[in-house]
C-alpha positions as CSV (number, residue, x, y, z in Angstrom):
1,M,3.4,9.8,0.9
2,L,0.7,7.6,-0.4
3,I,-1.3,8.7,-3.5
4,L,-5.0,8.5,-3.3
5,D,-7.3,7.4,-6.1
6,N,-9.1,10.3,-7.7
7,N,-12.0,10.0,-10.2
8,T,-11.1,13.2,-12.0
9,R,-7.4,12.3,-12.7
10,W,-6.6,9.9,-15.5
11,N,-4.2,7.2,-14.3
12,S,-4.5,7.9,-10.6
13,T,-5.3,4.3,-9.7
14,F,-2.2,3.2,-11.5
15,N,-0.1,5.8,-9.7
16,M,-1.6,4.8,-6.4
17,M,-0.7,1.1,-7.0
18,L,2.9,2.0,-8.1
19,R,3.4,4.0,-4.9
20,F,2.0,1.1,-2.8
21,F,4.5,-1.3,-4.3
22,E,7.4,1.2,-3.8
23,M,6.4,1.3,-0.1
24,L,5.6,-2.4,0.3
25,Q,8.7,-3.2,2.4
26,A,7.9,-0.4,4.8
27,F,4.3,-1.6,5.1
28,E,5.4,-5.1,5.8
29,A,7.8,-3.9,8.5
30,L,5.1,-1.9,10.2
31,V,2.7,-4.9,10.2
32,R,5.4,-7.1,11.7
33,S,6.2,-4.6,14.4
34,E,2.6,-3.8,15.5
35,K,0.6,-6.5,17.3
36,Q,-2.7,-4.9,16.4
37,L,-1.9,-5.4,12.7
38,E,-1.0,-9.1,12.9
39,S,-4.2,-10.1,10.9
40,I,-3.0,-8.1,7.9
41,T,-0.9,-9.9,5.3
42,F,0.3,-9.1,1.9
43,Q,0.2,-12.0,-0.5
44,E,0.8,-12.4,-4.2
45,E,-2.2,-14.1,-5.9
């Protein structure tokens, strides 16, 4: 489950980003499999 950012919890943004990167492969697979999401890409900057 994704973690949402929360103003009242210290470190919630960091935890949210960690969870996103843990789930990145699943997100990429979803984007590849759904035609409606073709415009979404994940790129390192």
